[in-house]
Steps between C-alpha positions, in 0.01 A plus 500: 500500500376613847596159638853516363547843649382385839732195487792682358825499695484871552150497648599209729807685619293814571238311691766325705676830578178656618439185712837538661442862571163433651654237731787739597259779571297257720807400696607859531166611648488194731856504627583879517312561839675189645842617386446856623377372840789260530760767418342729768512223762864444416565868534332550830639176643847611408470830663341357810852446630542877516148612600250299706221757506262453220210700642515749219381223262170485684380799288472264206288243693169689442587518129560123491155441670325727244681333216391154623143624541499662151659193326821691409772314680693474175494880468604534866800274440616682189441848633518528878766245589755675274390835641557372864846375398575842343391697802690269734812538291451874498477515883825293529694717247372825651646391831845463329491834315679678781787251511662588170757745644351793306495802745160596628378833364404719795525840338429466123130440521481748799656777287259438217214519751623839637537641144147387417348663803719810535707370789215324686474130551127409490533213756666740751236772438210254534638349818576834656139612441306178562703248702467501883748270660336203672157639423334361191221660301257323263725577205795319667290185493364570161844561350634186661209289365556657155868404507416140591230463242797466263547143600146399395352752252723412199405131520138576554491704184673231298261243645188695402631555140590130480147395590325707240717690257764275334630763244554770760641254752773398265598860427490584871700187607770571235524858622503397861787251449699741278451790749610281800812394302594856407457618859710211627781576255510866633506371857825322413657790302384785725443423868354815646412599860138585567423818706480316841840340445662826372377665815642213713841542326496885562412628152157630591331632826318241702261296297267263684366172358121511598451175330731312738365693803134421406590139455670475835209668667255250349717203565865513595582208275283606204766693305764230522248229431366661186847552351610156590199362319566686179872426508825677591458873474749745348517847646664647197263354234341835487542664158285461306209424731340168431216595737413792262577298183212247534228767561616701207507187288140440601419857375677478165379153414137549596445858380476404129231238560306658778508867616338402833752242574780719376394773736481251785865406417592858488347565847677200632827615359463853650403374833789248505744766394395739778521220752853399386633853522329580836623170661862584399519182293566674168585832337282650235793442264459121562134532395588698179757236409240228566271674243759491230561132562130430474477675168800314363365167627159569347648578162705181496205291615269636234764440230545143611129438532443605139720219393297235690176331387185693569308422822128569562414825679259335743432151625263320736644423844400132485569318175503127427799526264804694622620718218763689688750466220230591249675341194277240328613149438601458136199353328543196278534590130265315264694449180276502203 
């Protein structure tokens, strides 16, 4: 009886189907890193006609080295290569966001700011009390350094989570991508002048740009070199503030799992916000809008994450088998 069941057409078909699924899964795991890498190469090669400077991609080189050392090149291909493409595409699209023909908002955000602070613009107040033209204090350098940390810190946080905390990394990466996309959409729909540009156009009293002045003092080519490296800038990609968005994302994502790390994120967010307002790069209103975008992105990311297979909370840095996808290969079914 058992022999007939094992040799029945239904049992044979089931075993064959599972064999096919197993082979397809094997090919999927084997080829997916190659296909992702090839698609990224095509993308970057195609855009090399428009941009020859790929220095910004060097930030991913240490991650590649660590991935090779840890035996996680497959995870690197499936995670960091798509992320590099996404960030490069964001930089390109952000540079186009002021070419849509939509009028630049010089007064809308400014009026909100004045209503919030009873007729005072915090940037103007701070610079009137603390900025000395052509004479820089320690806080000018600190604020400039804080502003520029934006180009490294978000990737560093993602990298640390990727190394040790797969479940939190996936939530964080989803929120990061969704947040960046939301902010980019608003840049297209609502180009807004930051305080320094509003002052330049006559909508505010004189507002200095200590960040630029400090960079010129350190090295006359430094400011231009940095922004050439990260891609074409956009002076009216100001509301909401992406510089404030990433630190606040750090706070809201880490607070539920670690109070200490959450407080560290909050301190970073406050320091970044003060720096942005003092430097004349953003209004407080830009920062408040950024906070709302972060909360929306977090809600969407957590909703999506709940629909995906569970990931381990913690992992070893070096592992023989790369389980970045964390979905087990279908086991062969023994038909009785």
